Structure formats: C-alpha cells, structure tokens
TORDO-878474 format. One record per residue (C-alpha): residue in three letters; residue number from 1; x, y, z negated. Coordinates in pm, whole numbers. Layout:
% residues N
<atom type="ALA" seq="NUM" X="X" Y="Y" Z="Z"/>
...
//
This chain:
% residues 344
<atom type="MET" seq="1" X="-4563" Y="2923" Z="-1779"/>
<atom type="LEU" seq="2" X="-4766" Y="2847" Z="-1464"/>
<atom type="ILE" seq="3" X="-4956" Y="3170" Z="-1417"/>
<atom type="ASN" seq="4" X="-4829" Y="3523" Z="-1375"/>
<atom type="ARG" seq="5" X="-4941" Y="3830" Z="-1567"/>
<atom type="ASN" seq="6" X="-5133" Y="3977" Z="-1272"/>
<atom type="LYS" seq="7" X="-5345" Y="3663" Z="-1244"/>
<atom type="ILE" seq="8" X="-5406" Y="3670" Z="-1619"/>
<atom type="ALA" seq="9" X="-5529" Y="4027" Z="-1591"/>
<atom type="ALA" seq="10" X="-5759" Y="3942" Z="-1302"/>
<atom type="LEU" seq="11" X="-5907" Y="3645" Z="-1484"/>
<atom type="LEU" seq="12" X="-5959" Y="3846" Z="-1801"/>
<atom type="THR" seq="13" X="-6134" Y="4119" Z="-1604"/>
<atom type="ALA" seq="14" X="-6361" Y="3867" Z="-1434"/>
<atom type="ALA" seq="15" X="-6445" Y="3706" Z="-1765"/>
<atom type="ALA" seq="16" X="-6525" Y="4042" Z="-1920"/>
<atom type="VAL" seq="17" X="-6767" Y="4117" Z="-1636"/>
<atom type="LEU" seq="18" X="-6937" Y="3779" Z="-1678"/>
<atom type="LEU" seq="19" X="-6975" Y="3834" Z="-2050"/>
<atom type="THR" seq="20" X="-7117" Y="4186" Z="-2029"/>
<atom type="GLY" seq="21" X="-7429" Y="4203" Z="-2244"/>
<atom type="CYS" seq="22" X="-7339" Y="3885" Z="-2430"/>
<atom type="GLY" seq="23" X="-7158" Y="4041" Z="-2723"/>
<atom type="PRO" seq="24" X="-6801" Y="4160" Z="-2781"/>
<atom type="PHE" seq="25" X="-6527" Y="4000" Z="-2574"/>
<atom type="THR" seq="26" X="-6262" Y="3857" Z="-2804"/>
<atom type="GLY" seq="27" X="-6064" Y="3630" Z="-2571"/>
<atom type="PHE" seq="28" X="-6066" Y="3438" Z="-2243"/>
<atom type="TYR" seq="29" X="-6185" Y="3081" Z="-2229"/>
<atom type="VAL" seq="30" X="-6175" Y="2851" Z="-1929"/>
<atom type="TYR" seq="31" X="-6484" Y="2629" Z="-1931"/>
<atom type="ASP" seq="32" X="-6517" Y="2285" Z="-1773"/>
<atom type="VAL" seq="33" X="-6153" Y="2237" Z="-1684"/>
<atom type="SER" seq="34" X="-6241" Y="1872" Z="-1627"/>
<atom type="SER" seq="35" X="-6506" Y="1946" Z="-1364"/>
<atom type="GLU" seq="36" X="-6496" Y="1750" Z="-1042"/>
<atom type="ASP" seq="37" X="-6301" Y="2018" Z="-858"/>
<atom type="GLY" seq="38" X="-6027" Y="1999" Z="-1119"/>
<atom type="GLY" seq="39" X="-6120" Y="2317" Z="-1298"/>
<atom type="ILE" seq="40" X="-5925" Y="2640" Z="-1295"/>
<atom type="GLU" seq="41" X="-5551" Y="2592" Z="-1318"/>
<atom type="THR" seq="42" X="-5461" Y="2872" Z="-1552"/>
<atom type="LYS" seq="43" X="-5193" Y="2937" Z="-1807"/>
<atom type="ALA" seq="44" X="-5120" Y="3209" Z="-2057"/>
<atom type="ASN" seq="45" X="-4819" Y="3435" Z="-2042"/>
<atom type="ASP" seq="46" X="-4527" Y="3389" Z="-2277"/>
<atom type="ALA" seq="47" X="-4664" Y="3643" Z="-2524"/>
<atom type="LEU" seq="48" X="-4959" Y="3417" Z="-2608"/>
<atom type="ILE" seq="49" X="-4980" Y="3074" Z="-2768"/>
<atom type="SER" seq="50" X="-5170" Y="2858" Z="-2521"/>
<atom type="VAL" seq="51" X="-5417" Y="2606" Z="-2665"/>
<atom type="GLY" seq="52" X="-5625" Y="2351" Z="-2477"/>
<atom type="PHE" seq="53" X="-5940" Y="2267" Z="-2674"/>
<atom type="SER" seq="54" X="-6157" Y="1965" Z="-2590"/>
<atom type="GLN" seq="55" X="-6484" Y="2002" Z="-2780"/>
<atom type="LEU" seq="56" X="-6695" Y="1688" Z="-2784"/>
<atom type="GLY" seq="57" X="-7018" Y="1865" Z="-2688"/>
<atom type="SER" seq="58" X="-7288" Y="2107" Z="-2792"/>
<atom type="GLU" seq="59" X="-7538" Y="1862" Z="-2937"/>
<atom type="SER" seq="60" X="-7626" Y="2053" Z="-3252"/>
<atom type="THR" seq="61" X="-7640" Y="2389" Z="-3427"/>
<atom type="TRP" seq="62" X="-7342" Y="2275" Z="-3633"/>
<atom type="ARG" seq="63" X="-7136" Y="2196" Z="-3324"/>
<atom type="SER" seq="64" X="-7207" Y="2537" Z="-3173"/>
<atom type="ALA" seq="65" X="-7095" Y="2704" Z="-3497"/>
<atom type="ASN" seq="66" X="-6775" Y="2499" Z="-3493"/>
<atom type="THR" seq="67" X="-6702" Y="2604" Z="-3135"/>
<atom type="GLU" seq="68" X="-6762" Y="2971" Z="-3214"/>
<atom type="SER" seq="69" X="-6532" Y="2948" Z="-3517"/>
<atom type="VAL" seq="70" X="-6248" Y="2820" Z="-3299"/>
<atom type="LYS" seq="71" X="-6310" Y="3079" Z="-3027"/>
<atom type="ALA" seq="72" X="-6307" Y="3363" Z="-3278"/>
<atom type="ALA" seq="73" X="-5985" Y="3243" Z="-3443"/>
<atom type="LEU" seq="74" X="-5797" Y="3158" Z="-3122"/>
<atom type="SER" seq="75" X="-5869" Y="3487" Z="-2946"/>
<atom type="THR" seq="76" X="-5624" Y="3686" Z="-2737"/>
<atom type="GLY" seq="77" X="-5637" Y="3953" Z="-3006"/>
<atom type="ASN" seq="78" X="-5496" Y="3698" Z="-3250"/>
<atom type="GLY" seq="79" X="-5220" Y="3599" Z="-3009"/>
<atom type="PHE" seq="80" X="-5379" Y="3295" Z="-2845"/>
<atom type="PHE" seq="81" X="-5486" Y="3194" Z="-2496"/>
<atom type="LEU" seq="82" X="-5765" Y="2938" Z="-2529"/>
<atom type="ILE" seq="83" X="-5860" Y="2695" Z="-2254"/>
<atom type="PHE" seq="84" X="-6193" Y="2538" Z="-2351"/>
<atom type="ASP" seq="85" X="-6362" Y="2222" Z="-2227"/>
<atom type="ASN" seq="86" X="-6705" Y="2089" Z="-2326"/>
<atom type="ALA" seq="87" X="-6693" Y="1709" Z="-2298"/>
<atom type="ARG" seq="88" X="-7072" Y="1672" Z="-2318"/>
<atom type="GLN" seq="89" X="-7041" Y="1361" Z="-2535"/>
<atom type="LYS" seq="90" X="-6827" Y="1174" Z="-2280"/>
<atom type="GLN" seq="91" X="-6491" Y="1037" Z="-2393"/>
<atom type="GLU" seq="92" X="-6369" Y="997" Z="-2036"/>
<atom type="LYS" seq="93" X="-6426" Y="1369" Z="-1987"/>
<atom type="GLN" seq="94" X="-6206" Y="1434" Z="-2290"/>
<atom type="PHE" seq="95" X="-5932" Y="1216" Z="-2142"/>
<atom type="LYS" seq="96" X="-5949" Y="1417" Z="-1820"/>
<atom type="ALA" seq="97" X="-5938" Y="1746" Z="-2009"/>
<atom type="VAL" seq="98" X="-5635" Y="1639" Z="-2215"/>
<atom type="ARG" seq="99" X="-5450" Y="1534" Z="-1901"/>
<atom type="ASN" seq="100" X="-5541" Y="1867" Z="-1745"/>
<atom type="PHE" seq="101" X="-5399" Y="2047" Z="-2049"/>
<atom type="ILE" seq="102" X="-5080" Y="1840" Z="-2022"/>
<atom type="SER" seq="103" X="-5041" Y="1926" Z="-1653"/>
<atom type="GLN" seq="104" X="-5079" Y="2295" Z="-1740"/>
<atom type="ARG" seq="105" X="-4811" Y="2261" Z="-2009"/>
<atom type="VAL" seq="106" X="-5014" Y="2421" Z="-2287"/>
<atom type="ASP" seq="107" X="-4840" Y="2474" Z="-2619"/>
<atom type="TYR" seq="108" X="-5098" Y="2283" Z="-2826"/>
<atom type="ILE" seq="109" X="-5391" Y="2049" Z="-2766"/>
<atom type="VAL" seq="110" X="-5691" Y="2046" Z="-3001"/>
<atom type="ILE" seq="111" X="-5946" Y="1765" Z="-2982"/>
<atom type="CYS" seq="112" X="-6284" Y="1709" Z="-3147"/>
<atom type="PRO" seq="113" X="-6309" Y="1341" Z="-3051"/>
<atom type="VAL" seq="114" X="-6643" Y="1193" Z="-2946"/>
<atom type="ILE" seq="115" X="-6553" Y="853" Z="-3092"/>
<atom type="GLN" seq="116" X="-6265" Y="711" Z="-3296"/>
<atom type="GLU" seq="117" X="-6128" Y="441" Z="-3066"/>
<atom type="GLY" seq="118" X="-5948" Y="450" Z="-2733"/>
<atom type="TRP" seq="119" X="-5708" Y="741" Z="-2780"/>
<atom type="ASP" seq="120" X="-5369" Y="566" Z="-2779"/>
<atom type="VAL" seq="121" X="-5283" Y="600" Z="-2410"/>
<atom type="VAL" seq="122" X="-5374" Y="965" Z="-2352"/>
<atom type="LEU" seq="123" X="-5219" Y="1079" Z="-2682"/>
<atom type="ALA" seq="124" X="-4900" Y="894" Z="-2591"/>
<atom type="GLU" seq="125" X="-4896" Y="1102" Z="-2272"/>
<atom type="ALA" seq="126" X="-4927" Y="1422" Z="-2476"/>
<atom type="LYS" seq="127" X="-4649" Y="1306" Z="-2708"/>
<atom type="ASP" seq="128" X="-4423" Y="1226" Z="-2413"/>
<atom type="ALA" seq="129" X="-4488" Y="1577" Z="-2282"/>
<atom type="GLY" seq="130" X="-4385" Y="1722" Z="-2620"/>
<atom type="ILE" seq="131" X="-4723" Y="1883" Z="-2686"/>
<atom type="PRO" seq="132" X="-4850" Y="1869" Z="-3047"/>
<atom type="VAL" seq="133" X="-5207" Y="1742" Z="-3083"/>
<atom type="ILE" seq="134" X="-5436" Y="1861" Z="-3363"/>
<atom type="LEU" seq="135" X="-5760" Y="1678" Z="-3440"/>
<atom type="LEU" seq="136" X="-6058" Y="1888" Z="-3545"/>
<atom type="ASP" seq="137" X="-6372" Y="1778" Z="-3732"/>
<atom type="ARG" seq="138" X="-6364" Y="1408" Z="-3643"/>
<atom type="ASN" seq="139" X="-6080" Y="1164" Z="-3689"/>
<atom type="ILE" seq="140" X="-5952" Y="883" Z="-3469"/>
<atom type="SER" seq="141" X="-5812" Y="533" Z="-3504"/>
<atom type="VAL" seq="142" X="-5471" Y="487" Z="-3338"/>
<atom type="ASN" seq="143" X="-5185" Y="241" Z="-3376"/>
<atom type="ASP" seq="144" X="-4929" Y="519" Z="-3421"/>
<atom type="GLU" seq="145" X="-5036" Y="822" Z="-3626"/>
<atom type="SER" seq="146" X="-4733" Y="1018" Z="-3505"/>
<atom type="MET" seq="147" X="-4927" Y="1073" Z="-3182"/>
<atom type="TYR" seq="148" X="-5113" Y="1357" Z="-3351"/>
<atom type="THR" seq="149" X="-4967" Y="1628" Z="-3572"/>
<atom type="SER" seq="150" X="-5251" Y="1708" Z="-3810"/>
<atom type="PHE" seq="151" X="-5622" Y="1663" Z="-3878"/>
<atom type="ILE" seq="152" X="-5851" Y="1947" Z="-3990"/>
<atom type="GLY" seq="153" X="-6203" Y="1861" Z="-4088"/>
<atom type="GLU" seq="154" X="-6438" Y="1701" Z="-4330"/>
<atom type="ASP" seq="155" X="-6414" Y="1396" Z="-4552"/>
<atom type="MET" seq="156" X="-6711" Y="1211" Z="-4405"/>
<atom type="TYR" seq="157" X="-6680" Y="923" Z="-4650"/>
<atom type="ALA" seq="158" X="-6696" Y="1167" Z="-4942"/>
<atom type="GLU" seq="159" X="-7002" Y="1332" Z="-4787"/>
<atom type="GLY" seq="160" X="-7183" Y="999" Z="-4766"/>
<atom type="ALA" seq="161" X="-7082" Y="912" Z="-5121"/>
<atom type="SER" seq="162" X="-7204" Y="1251" Z="-5245"/>
<atom type="ALA" seq="163" X="-7545" Y="1180" Z="-5093"/>
<atom type="GLY" seq="164" X="-7554" Y="840" Z="-5260"/>
<atom type="LYS" seq="165" X="-7452" Y="980" Z="-5598"/>
<atom type="TRP" seq="166" X="-7717" Y="1249" Z="-5574"/>
<atom type="LEU" seq="167" X="-7980" Y="981" Z="-5505"/>
<atom type="GLU" seq="168" X="-7862" Y="783" Z="-5807"/>
<atom type="GLU" seq="169" X="-7908" Y="1084" Z="-6034"/>
<atom type="TYR" seq="170" X="-8238" Y="1182" Z="-5875"/>
<atom type="LEU" seq="171" X="-8392" Y="837" Z="-5917"/>
<atom type="ASP" seq="172" X="-8267" Y="815" Z="-6275"/>
<atom type="SER" seq="173" X="-8420" Y="1156" Z="-6356"/>
<atom type="ARG" seq="174" X="-8753" Y="1030" Z="-6221"/>
<atom type="GLY" seq="175" X="-8739" Y="706" Z="-6418"/>
<atom type="LYS" seq="176" X="-8705" Y="505" Z="-6097"/>
<atom type="SER" seq="177" X="-8353" Y="370" Z="-6132"/>
<atom type="GLU" seq="178" X="-8479" Y="12" Z="-6164"/>
<atom type="GLU" seq="179" X="-8758" Y="27" Z="-5904"/>
<atom type="GLU" seq="180" X="-8721" Y="-117" Z="-5555"/>
<atom type="ILE" seq="181" X="-8624" Y="169" Z="-5322"/>
<atom type="ASN" seq="182" X="-8681" Y="128" Z="-4948"/>
<atom type="ILE" seq="183" X="-8431" Y="326" Z="-4741"/>
<atom type="VAL" seq="184" X="-8401" Y="402" Z="-4369"/>
<atom type="VAL" seq="185" X="-8101" Y="573" Z="-4214"/>
<atom type="ILE" seq="186" X="-8095" Y="773" Z="-3890"/>
<atom type="GLU" seq="187" X="-7732" Y="763" Z="-3785"/>
<atom type="GLY" seq="188" X="-7521" Y="974" Z="-3552"/>
<atom type="THR" seq="189" X="-7320" Y="877" Z="-3246"/>
<atom type="SER" seq="190" X="-7204" Y="516" Z="-3262"/>
<atom type="GLY" seq="191" X="-6829" Y="491" Z="-3304"/>
<atom type="SER" seq="192" X="-6784" Y="848" Z="-3430"/>
<atom type="SER" seq="193" X="-6594" Y="910" Z="-3752"/>
<atom type="ALA" seq="194" X="-6887" Y="1121" Z="-3878"/>
<atom type="LYS" seq="195" X="-7131" Y="834" Z="-3840"/>
<atom type="GLU" seq="196" X="-6893" Y="571" Z="-3975"/>
<atom type="GLY" seq="197" X="-6766" Y="777" Z="-4268"/>
<atom type="ARG" seq="198" X="-7107" Y="888" Z="-4391"/>
<atom type="ALA" seq="199" X="-7247" Y="537" Z="-4352"/>
<atom type="GLN" seq="200" X="-6959" Y="382" Z="-4543"/>
<atom type="GLY" seq="201" X="-6967" Y="642" Z="-4820"/>
<atom type="PHE" seq="202" X="-7342" Y="611" Z="-4874"/>
<atom type="GLY" seq="203" X="-7320" Y="235" Z="-4838"/>
<atom type="ALA" seq="204" X="-7058" Y="211" Z="-5112"/>
<atom type="ILE" seq="205" X="-7297" Y="375" Z="-5358"/>
<atom type="ALA" seq="206" X="-7595" Y="175" Z="-5233"/>
<atom type="ALA" seq="207" X="-7400" Y="-147" Z="-5294"/>
<atom type="ARG" seq="208" X="-7408" Y="-72" Z="-5668"/>
<atom type="HIS" seq="209" X="-7786" Y="-104" Z="-5669"/>
<atom type="MET" seq="210" X="-7947" Y="-435" Z="-5586"/>
<atom type="ASN" seq="211" X="-8284" Y="-259" Z="-5589"/>
<atom type="TRP" seq="212" X="-8188" Y="-27" Z="-5302"/>
<atom type="LYS" seq="213" X="-8324" Y="-205" Z="-4995"/>
<atom type="MET" seq="214" X="-8180" Y="-86" Z="-4663"/>
<atom type="LEU" seq="215" X="-8474" Y="-141" Z="-4428"/>
<atom type="ALA" seq="216" X="-8302" Y="-21" Z="-4112"/>
<atom type="SER" seq="217" X="-8027" Y="194" Z="-3965"/>
<atom type="ALA" seq="218" X="-8087" Y="333" Z="-3617"/>
<atom type="THR" seq="219" X="-7906" Y="587" Z="-3404"/>
<atom type="GLY" seq="220" X="-8037" Y="937" Z="-3351"/>
<atom type="GLU" seq="221" X="-7722" Y="1044" Z="-3162"/>
<atom type="PHE" seq="222" X="-7695" Y="1363" Z="-3372"/>
<atom type="THR" seq="223" X="-7974" Y="1529" Z="-3167"/>
<atom type="GLN" seq="224" X="-8315" Y="1660" Z="-3266"/>
<atom type="THR" seq="225" X="-8494" Y="1487" Z="-2979"/>
<atom type="LYS" seq="226" X="-8346" Y="1146" Z="-3056"/>
<atom type="GLY" seq="227" X="-8397" Y="1199" Z="-3429"/>
<atom type="LYS" seq="228" X="-8768" Y="1252" Z="-3372"/>
<atom type="GLU" seq="229" X="-8793" Y="950" Z="-3145"/>
<atom type="THR" seq="230" X="-8611" Y="726" Z="-3393"/>
<atom type="MET" seq="231" X="-8814" Y="846" Z="-3692"/>
<atom type="ALA" seq="232" X="-9139" Y="781" Z="-3505"/>
<atom type="ARG" seq="233" X="-9026" Y="428" Z="-3427"/>
<atom type="LEU" seq="234" X="-8924" Y="361" Z="-3788"/>
<atom type="LEU" seq="235" X="-9261" Y="485" Z="-3911"/>
<atom type="GLY" seq="236" X="-9424" Y="234" Z="-3679"/>
<atom type="GLU" seq="237" X="-9208" Y="-49" Z="-3811"/>
<atom type="PHE" seq="238" X="-9225" Y="17" Z="-4186"/>
<atom type="ASP" seq="239" X="-9521" Y="109" Z="-4404"/>
<atom type="ASP" seq="240" X="-9340" Y="191" Z="-4728"/>
<atom type="ILE" seq="241" X="-9036" Y="416" Z="-4687"/>
<atom type="ASP" seq="242" X="-8904" Y="577" Z="-5006"/>
<atom type="VAL" seq="243" X="-8588" Y="745" Z="-4878"/>
<atom type="ILE" seq="244" X="-8495" Y="883" Z="-4536"/>
<atom type="VAL" seq="245" X="-8127" Y="958" Z="-4473"/>
<atom type="CYS" seq="246" X="-8046" Y="1162" Z="-4161"/>
<atom type="GLN" seq="247" X="-7677" Y="1200" Z="-4085"/>
<atom type="ASN" seq="248" X="-7712" Y="1558" Z="-3961"/>
<atom type="ASP" seq="249" X="-7957" Y="1847" Z="-3977"/>
<atom type="ASP" seq="250" X="-8066" Y="1833" Z="-3614"/>
<atom type="MET" seq="251" X="-8181" Y="1473" Z="-3651"/>
<atom type="THR" seq="252" X="-8354" Y="1578" Z="-3973"/>
<atom type="PHE" seq="253" X="-8547" Y="1848" Z="-3785"/>
<atom type="GLY" seq="254" X="-8659" Y="1587" Z="-3535"/>
<atom type="ALA" seq="255" X="-8752" Y="1345" Z="-3812"/>
<atom type="ILE" seq="256" X="-8962" Y="1614" Z="-3982"/>
<atom type="GLU" seq="257" X="-9152" Y="1669" Z="-3657"/>
<atom type="ALA" seq="258" X="-9230" Y="1297" Z="-3633"/>
<atom type="LEU" seq="259" X="-9330" Y="1282" Z="-3999"/>
<atom type="LYS" seq="260" X="-9564" Y="1579" Z="-3962"/>
<atom type="GLU" seq="261" X="-9728" Y="1424" Z="-3657"/>
<atom type="ALA" seq="262" X="-9782" Y="1107" Z="-3862"/>
<atom type="GLY" seq="263" X="-9926" Y="1307" Z="-4151"/>
<atom type="VAL" seq="264" X="-9636" Y="1226" Z="-4383"/>
<atom type="LYS" seq="265" X="-9499" Y="1493" Z="-4619"/>
<atom type="THR" seq="266" X="-9154" Y="1473" Z="-4778"/>
<atom type="GLY" seq="267" X="-8971" Y="1604" Z="-5081"/>
<atom type="GLY" seq="268" X="-9249" Y="1606" Z="-5339"/>
<atom type="VAL" seq="269" X="-9363" Y="1368" Z="-5610"/>
<atom type="GLY" seq="270" X="-9478" Y="1041" Z="-5457"/>
<atom type="GLU" seq="271" X="-9344" Y="1144" Z="-5115"/>
<atom type="PRO" seq="272" X="-9038" Y="1010" Z="-4929"/>
<atom type="VAL" seq="273" X="-8706" Y="1161" Z="-5033"/>
<atom type="LEU" seq="274" X="-8531" Y="1333" Z="-4742"/>
<atom type="ILE" seq="275" X="-8151" Y="1351" Z="-4739"/>
<atom type="SER" seq="276" X="-7960" Y="1548" Z="-4475"/>
<atom type="PHE" seq="277" X="-7606" Y="1654" Z="-4384"/>
<atom type="ASP" seq="278" X="-7451" Y="1976" Z="-4242"/>
<atom type="GLY" seq="279" X="-7603" Y="2261" Z="-4443"/>
<atom type="THR" seq="280" X="-7723" Y="2483" Z="-4160"/>
<atom type="ARG" seq="281" X="-7932" Y="2785" Z="-4254"/>
<atom type="LYS" seq="282" X="-8253" Y="2638" Z="-4114"/>
<atom type="ALA" seq="283" X="-8199" Y="2324" Z="-4320"/>
<atom type="LEU" seq="284" X="-8123" Y="2522" Z="-4635"/>
<atom type="GLU" seq="285" X="-8450" Y="2708" Z="-4589"/>
<atom type="LEU" seq="286" X="-8624" Y="2368" Z="-4582"/>
<atom type="VAL" seq="287" X="-8434" Y="2270" Z="-4898"/>
<atom type="LYS" seq="288" X="-8568" Y="2586" Z="-5062"/>
<atom type="GLU" seq="289" X="-8921" Y="2496" Z="-4949"/>
<atom type="GLY" seq="290" X="-8883" Y="2146" Z="-5091"/>
<atom type="VAL" seq="291" X="-8916" Y="1967" Z="-4756"/>
<atom type="ILE" seq="292" X="-8554" Y="1845" Z="-4767"/>
<atom type="ASN" seq="293" X="-8447" Y="1719" Z="-5110"/>
<atom type="VAL" seq="294" X="-8072" Y="1751" Z="-5065"/>
<atom type="ASP" seq="295" X="-7833" Y="1864" Z="-4793"/>
<atom type="VAL" seq="296" X="-7465" Y="1770" Z="-4810"/>
<atom type="GLU" seq="297" X="-7254" Y="2041" Z="-4652"/>
<atom type="CYS" seq="298" X="-7028" Y="1980" Z="-4354"/>
<atom type="ASN" seq="299" X="-6831" Y="2301" Z="-4306"/>
<atom type="PRO" seq="300" X="-6788" Y="2399" Z="-3937"/>
<atom type="ASN" seq="301" X="-6575" Y="2708" Z="-3998"/>
<atom type="SER" seq="302" X="-6237" Y="2548" Z="-3940"/>
<atom type="GLY" seq="303" X="-6111" Y="2795" Z="-3680"/>
<atom type="GLU" seq="304" X="-5910" Y="3016" Z="-3917"/>
<atom type="LEU" seq="305" X="-5735" Y="2717" Z="-4074"/>
<atom type="LEU" seq="306" X="-5659" Y="2583" Z="-3725"/>
<atom type="ALA" seq="307" X="-5500" Y="2915" Z="-3627"/>
<atom type="GLN" seq="308" X="-5299" Y="2920" Z="-3950"/>
<atom type="ILE" seq="309" X="-5165" Y="2569" Z="-3891"/>
<atom type="ILE" seq="310" X="-5064" Y="2650" Z="-3533"/>
<atom type="ASN" seq="311" X="-4886" Y="2964" Z="-3652"/>
<atom type="ASP" seq="312" X="-4708" Y="2758" Z="-3919"/>
<atom type="LEU" seq="313" X="-4591" Y="2514" Z="-3652"/>
<atom type="GLU" seq="314" X="-4475" Y="2804" Z="-3435"/>
<atom type="ALA" seq="315" X="-4269" Y="2930" Z="-3729"/>
<atom type="GLY" seq="316" X="-4112" Y="2587" Z="-3777"/>
<atom type="ARG" seq="317" X="-4289" Y="2515" Z="-4105"/>
<atom type="GLU" seq="318" X="-4404" Y="2168" Z="-4200"/>
<atom type="VAL" seq="319" X="-4778" Y="2106" Z="-4208"/>
<atom type="ASP" seq="320" X="-4981" Y="1840" Z="-4385"/>
<atom type="LYS" seq="321" X="-5114" Y="1540" Z="-4199"/>
<atom type="ALA" seq="322" X="-5471" Y="1620" Z="-4307"/>
<atom type="TYR" seq="323" X="-5664" Y="1923" Z="-4429"/>
<atom type="TYR" seq="324" X="-6018" Y="1893" Z="-4563"/>
<atom type="MET" seq="325" X="-6273" Y="2173" Z="-4564"/>
<atom type="GLU" seq="326" X="-6439" Y="2277" Z="-4890"/>
<atom type="GLU" seq="327" X="-6797" Y="2150" Z="-4903"/>
<atom type="LYS" seq="328" X="-7097" Y="2166" Z="-5135"/>
<atom type="VAL" seq="329" X="-7418" Y="1977" Z="-5211"/>
<atom type="PHE" seq="330" X="-7733" Y="2188" Z="-5177"/>
<atom type="THR" seq="331" X="-8055" Y="2129" Z="-5369"/>
<atom type="LYS" seq="332" X="-8355" Y="2343" Z="-5455"/>
<atom type="GLU" seq="333" X="-8181" Y="2434" Z="-5782"/>
<atom type="ASN" seq="334" X="-7875" Y="2598" Z="-5623"/>
<atom type="VAL" seq="335" X="-7964" Y="2681" Z="-5262"/>
<atom type="ASP" seq="336" X="-8053" Y="3046" Z="-5333"/>
<atom type="GLU" seq="337" X="-7686" Y="3112" Z="-5414"/>
<atom type="TYR" seq="338" X="-7579" Y="3028" Z="-5059"/>
<atom type="ILE" seq="339" X="-7863" Y="3067" Z="-4812"/>
<atom type="GLU" seq="340" X="-7827" Y="3440" Z="-4744"/>
<atom type="ASP" seq="341" X="-7459" Y="3407" Z="-4652"/>
<atom type="ARG" seq="342" X="-7520" Y="3119" Z="-4411"/>
<atom type="ASN" seq="343" X="-7441" Y="3240" Z="-4058"/>
<atom type="TYR" seq="344" X="-7525" Y="2926" Z="-3861"/>
//
C-alpha cells in the first residue's frame, strides 16, 4: 500500500473536522481525485479493502441517493477505504479518475459510467493492472466483457417496457386503445444506458400500436432545469399532446413547472398522461396527488449489494456477471404502500 497508518490517521482526523455538524462520520472519502492538481494521493492500510469509485455526477435526487448508498456501505466501519470522485457528467474526468485509482493500486474500481461507449482502452489498463472493475447503475458497450467483473444496477429496457405496458392497460381501461395517441418523450443524457434502455423498452411496446404517434424525443439531460426548458419548447411546437414521458423524476419536475406556466394540468380525465421514472419520494407524492400518472422505480440503493459482491470476491467466491435491483411500478392505486418508507 502507498500510504502509512500515521497518514491515514491524520487524513481521517482532518475529514472528521471538516464534517463536523454534517451528520455522523462513517468513513473517509477523497473527493475530486481527478482535479487539475492530481488530487490527493492516498491509499488505505492493509486492514481495509480500498475502492476507487467514479460517480458520473450529482445531476439528480436519485443520483445523490445512489452516492449515499455506496458511501454508507463502503465505510471504514464495514472494512472499506473509499476514494470518491464526482465526474460531473464528463467521461474524460472518469478516465482520469480511473487512471488515478490504478496508479494508487486500489483493490477495486467501481464506475457509474456517464455514457456507454469509449471504455475499452482505460478498462484494458485496469485489467492489465489486475484490478477488478465493477459497473454500477449504468452499463457499457465494450468489445471484451472480461474487462469488467460484474454489473450491479437496473434493467433499463425492462423499465421502459413497463412504462409502455402500463400505458397500454391505461388506454384500454379508458376505451382509448384505438384512438390516435400523441406522445412526446423527454430523454436523458445521450449515449447513456439509462436513456437508451428506457427508450428501447418503451419503443418496443409503442411499435405494437400504429395509433401511437411519437411526435418528438428531445433531451432533458436528466436535470430539472433542462427538463423544464425542453417541455416548454415541446409545448410551443405541438398543440395536442396526449402523453408525456420523462425518463427521470427531475426532468418530470421541470416539465411540470413548464406545464403549470402554460396553464396545462396533467393526470386527470382529458388531460395529458404523465409518465416518469425513478420513484423518488417527491415524485411519489405527485403520483398520490394525481399529477403524475405512473412512476417506474429505479432503485438507487445498490451499495449493500456492491459491498457483498466485493466481499465475495475477496473470499474467492464466483460472482454473477450482472445483478439487477428489484423495482416496482407506482400508481395512485398502490403508492400509499411505499411512500412513507421512501428515504430519497
């Protein structure tokens, strides 16, 4: 290991001082290891499993919950030393972070990739260094899948298909299964597995229905601000929108703001149907109020499973290539069962 125990103690003490008043201290995290000055070169002692974690950003409530789940699970109290980097939606920053982790000889590298493509070279470097890579939340497209050990996350295609199937049933229950249905989609980050998977899953169901007319798909970049901007533009382009699909809750919140400013209500009879993804507490409250018709869950609490898989690898046990989080579909009929337990 590159750092001695005295330096570990000093860094932990400094971190504890910085975090005073911000809640209980459960572990030490090094932020921005890919900053221009190279970050802090730090390494855990041999008693801890060192993990370098490149999180794609902090663009949404969901993403923040995912980060906190990992931090809680990979704490020093649980036997881990976590080095954390926020990529701020920049793939090149993730490449730099991964190379930093390799140079520090961490035991494991965890990546939430911004986009699917472009990972072959840097993952080959990690493989050559003998460091297992675990993908979290979003998947990647590589020529050689042996360059990563396992994927933990959500089946984005299934999420999109679930939204499409719900819409099928909803329209049928309203006697509208044969009517022309005008749909707009506010998509997430271009090139991300979340955007692509949800679009493909929903699109597969939409393809069954010649009367479902896809008016437009436009990016909202998974942010509330961009979601509002995109919704406002779509309202200016189209007069008759029957269904609005937002690929995450934050974009939905922005879309609702734009709709309110335009005097458009959603969710009720004769009003546009609003479909969302993530299942954050704020969104579930809007489902209960009838503003959002359906919210397809994307479970961010993957930290414990990540810790379990790393411990399995440490013990020499085989792990699966992919693990998918359990997820639900929330409507006004069932949301009361889950809303009080929602912690994000």
